[in-house]
Backbone as CSV, one residue per row, in Angstrom:
resi,resn,N_x,N_y,N_z,CA_x,CA_y,CA_z,C_x,C_y,C_z
1,UNK,4.449,-42.011,11.676,3.811,-40.892,12.323,2.673,-41.390,13.215
2,UNK,2.808,-41.185,14.485,1.772,-41.601,15.413,0.909,-40.428,15.831
3,UNK,0.026,-40.716,16.691,-0.839,-39.688,17.236,-0.019,-38.823,18.186
4,UNK,0.054,-37.522,17.922,0.886,-36.628,18.723,0.152,-36.074,19.949
5,UNK,-1.081,-36.449,20.134,-1.828,-35.973,21.296,-1.281,-36.601,22.557
6,UNK,-1.163,-35.764,23.591,-0.736,-36.297,24.881,-1.907,-37.004,25.544
7,UNK,-1.646,-38.062,26.288,-2.747,-38.736,26.993,-3.304,-37.832,28.082
8,UNK,-4.570,-38.006,28.369,-5.212,-37.225,29.424,-4.661,-37.648,30.776
9,UNK,-4.388,-36.671,31.654,-3.952,-37.038,33.003,-5.081,-37.773,33.731
10,UNK,-4.769,-38.802,34.516,-5.826,-39.550,35.209,-6.685,-38.649,36.097
11,UNK,-6.069,-37.678,36.739,-6.822,-36.764,37.597,-7.852,-35.989,36.785
12,UNK,-7.490,-35.598,35.580,-8.396,-34.826,34.727,-9.641,-35.628,34.375
13,UNK,-9.507,-36.950,34.217,-10.666,-37.787,33.875,-11.661,-37.853,35.030
14,UNK,-11.182,-37.680,36.250,-12.060,-37.666,37.423,-12.599,-36.259,37.653
15,UNK,-11.707,-35.289,37.576,-12.059,-33.908,37.872,-13.059,-33.331,36.879
16,UNK,-12.864,-33.610,35.604,-13.715,-33.029,34.567,-15.204,-33.270,34.790
17,UNK,-15.624,-34.526,34.882,-17.046,-34.784,35.110,-17.553,-34.218,36.445
18,UNK,-16.698,-34.230,37.468,-17.111,-33.689,38.767,-17.361,-32.184,38.672
19,UNK,-16.516,-31.474,37.940,-16.735,-30.036,37.737,-18.044,-29.794,36.998
20,UNK,-18.264,-30.566,35.946,-19.485,-30.423,35.148,-20.731,-30.650,36.007
21,UNK,-20.731,-31.722,36.771,-21.894,-32.055,37.603,-22.129,-30.980,38.656
22,UNK,-21.060,-30.536,39.318,-21.208,-29.510,40.353,-21.719,-28.202,39.754
23,UNK,-21.230,-27.837,38.590,-21.686,-26.602,37.932,-23.148,-26.696,37.531
24,UNK,-23.539,-27.821,36.966,-24.935,-28.008,36.542,-25.879,-28.053,37.740
25,UNK,-25.408,-28.620,38.852,-26.221,-28.687,40.062,-26.610,-27.277,40.529
26,UNK,-25.731,-26.307,40.284,-25.997,-24.919,40.670,-26.625,-24.113,39.539
27,UNK,-26.965,-24.793,38.439,-27.562,-24.137,37.271,-26.708,-22.987,36.751
28,UNK,-25.390,-23.191,36.763,-24.470,-22.180,36.250,-24.082,-22.509,34.819
29,UNK,-23.998,-21.482,33.998,-23.477,-21.660,32.651,-21.963,-21.626,32.727
30,UNK,-21.346,-22.351,31.829,-19.887,-22.416,31.792,-19.275,-21.020,31.711
31,UNK,-19.823,-20.191,30.843,-19.268,-18.853,30.645,-19.383,-18.010,31.911
32,UNK,-20.508,-18.137,32.615,-20.704,-17.345,33.835,-19.727,-17.748,34.929
33,UNK,-19.534,-19.052,35.114,-18.584,-19.519,36.126,-17.165,-19.092,35.750
34,UNK,-16.803,-19.294,34.513,-15.447,-18.946,34.072,-15.165,-17.463,34.284
35,UNK,-16.069,-16.615,33.841,-15.843,-15.180,33.970,-15.828,-14.734,35.422
36,UNK,-16.632,-15.372,36.271,-16.639,-15.005,37.691,-15.311,-15.347,38.362
37,UNK,-14.586,-16.306,37.795,-13.289,-16.715,38.331,-12.123,-16.066,37.589
38,UNK,-12.427,-15.243,36.601,-11.378,-14.559,35.856,-10.620,-15.448,34.896
39,UNK,-11.280,-16.482,34.407,-10.620,-17.379,33.451,-11.356,-17.351,32.128
40,UNK,-10.676,-17.778,31.102,-11.287,-17.871,29.785,-12.260,-19.050,29.791
41,UNK,-13.453,-18.878,29.242,-14.413,-19.989,29.204,-13.871,-21.236,28.522
42,UNK,-12.995,-21.073,27.540,-12.437,-22.256,26.865,-11.554,-23.065,27.816
43,UNK,-10.941,-22.401,28.788,-10.124,-23.115,29.772,-11.013,-23.992,30.649
44,UNK,-12.137,-23.448,31.098,-13.073,-24.239,31.900,-13.589,-25.420,31.086
45,UNK,-13.849,-25.192,29.819,-14.297,-26.282,28.940,-13.244,-27.394,28.890
46,UNK,-11.979,-27.023,28.794,-10.904,-28.024,28.781,-10.848,-28.784,30.098
47,UNK,-11.060,-28.090,31.213,-11.089,-28.757,32.513,-12.228,-29.774,32.553
48,UNK,-13.425,-29.346,32.137,-14.601,-30.216,32.209,-14.499,-31.418,31.276
49,UNK,-13.779,-31.283,30.204,-13.610,-32.395,29.268,-12.377,-33.239,29.568
50,UNK,-11.716,-32.950,30.678,-10.578,-33.755,31.092,-9.341,-33.583,30.243
51,UNK,-9.227,-32.457,29.564,-8.078,-32.217,28.696,-6.976,-31.445,29.400
52,UNK,-7.323,-30.753,30.466,-6.356,-29.996,31.262,-6.753,-30.063,32.719
53,UNK,-5.774,-29.837,33.587,-6.033,-29.772,35.031,-5.731,-28.362,35.518
54,UNK,-6.562,-27.843,36.410,-6.292,-26.505,36.946,-5.128,-26.537,37.932
55,UNK,-4.553,-25.370,38.149,-3.533,-25.232,39.193,-4.216,-25.417,40.544
56,UNK,-3.435,-25.624,41.581,-4.015,-25.783,42.922,-4.794,-24.533,43.331
57,UNK,-4.254,-23.310,43.146,-5.052,-22.133,43.505,-6.381,-22.053,42.739
58,UNK,-6.371,-22.433,41.456,-7.613,-22.408,40.686,-8.551,-23.516,41.137
59,UNK,-8.023,-24.650,41.507,-8.859,-25.739,42.024,-9.588,-25.295,43.285
60,UNK,-8.907,-24.562,44.144,-9.530,-24.035,45.366,-10.650,-23.062,45.001
61,UNK,-10.385,-22.172,44.042,-11.414,-21.216,43.610,-12.630,-21.934,43.019
62,UNK,-12.364,-22.949,42.218,-13.461,-23.715,41.621,-14.299,-24.399,42.700
63,UNK,-13.642,-25.047,43.640,-14.363,-25.731,44.716,-15.210,-24.740,45.506
64,UNK,-14.645,-23.590,45.845,-15.392,-22.573,46.588,-16.589,-22.069,45.792
65,UNK,-16.382,-21.778,44.520,-17.463,-21.259,43.677,-18.577,-22.275,43.483
66,UNK,-18.225,-23.558,43.496,-19.204,-24.616,43.262,-19.759,-25.222,44.557
67,UNK,-19.318,-24.680,45.693,-19.812,-25.132,47.009,-19.559,-26.622,47.243
68,UNK,-18.387,-27.071,46.843,-17.979,-28.461,47.065,-16.556,-28.453,47.616
69,UNK,-16.154,-29.582,48.161,-14.773,-29.700,48.634,-13.877,-30.143,47.484
70,UNK,-12.599,-29.895,47.646,-11.636,-30.385,46.666,-11.668,-31.915,46.642
71,UNK,-11.848,-32.527,47.814,-11.952,-33.991,47.862,-13.086,-34.488,46.974
72,UNK,-14.226,-33.812,47.011,-15.353,-34.223,46.167,-14.996,-34.102,44.691
73,UNK,-14.337,-32.992,44.318,-13.966,-32.803,42.919,-12.977,-33.855,42.443
74,UNK,-12.180,-34.369,43.368,-11.181,-35.370,43.002,-11.646,-36.798,43.264
75,UNK,-12.936,-36.949,43.577,-13.515,-38.282,43.704,-13.252,-38.976,45.018
76,UNK,-12.958,-38.224,46.077,-12.617,-38.836,47.357,-13.762,-38.824,48.354
77,UNK,-14.971,-38.507,47.959,-16.076,-38.434,48.912,-16.354,-39.771,49.578
78,UNK,-16.142,-40.875,48.863,-16.388,-42.189,49.458,-15.407,-42.475,50.582
79,UNK,-14.145,-42.120,50.391,-13.152,-42.334,51.429,-13.551,-41.554,52.680
80,UNK,-13.930,-40.317,52.504,-14.286,-39.477,53.647,-15.541,-40.006,54.347
81,UNK,-16.507,-40.449,53.576,-17.754,-40.939,54.159,-17.548,-42.260,54.885
82,UNK,-16.622,-43.087,54.418,-16.410,-44.402,55.006,-15.424,-44.384,56.165
83,UNK,-14.718,-43.305,56.342,-13.696,-43.238,57.382,-14.303,-42.727,58.681
84,UNK,-14.218,-43.535,59.731,-14.739,-43.110,61.031,-13.692,-42.333,61.812
85,UNK,-12.425,-42.647,61.569,-11.358,-42.003,62.326,-10.717,-40.851,61.578
86,UNK,-10.965,-40.757,60.301,-10.330,-39.727,59.489,-8.917,-40.086,59.092
87,UNK,-8.466,-41.278,59.463,-7.110,-41.691,59.113,-7.106,-42.367,57.754
88,UNK,-5.952,-42.406,57.168,-5.806,-43.037,55.852,-5.838,-44.557,56.011
89,UNK,-6.349,-45.252,55.005,-6.326,-46.718,55.070,-4.887,-47.230,55.006
90,UNK,-4.645,-48.361,55.651,-3.286,-48.932,55.641,-3.172,-50.066,54.665
């Protein structure tokens, strides 16, 4: 009998802390943000702890509510800041 827990998705490990930091930067409580988006607070908690990933529509809502880009939530701010042409690295 092994551990039946599924491994955390790699995206969730990046997204979770970014959501937490963005929410705290705005001095929002988890429950207030969750309810304003029509989600259960426990779902937001799972997102912030990297246990689940939101759907794309929910990711957009989260980014808008937290005044950040989806790229920032997914850890891509360095790529955007370092790119002069906006093109992808080869």
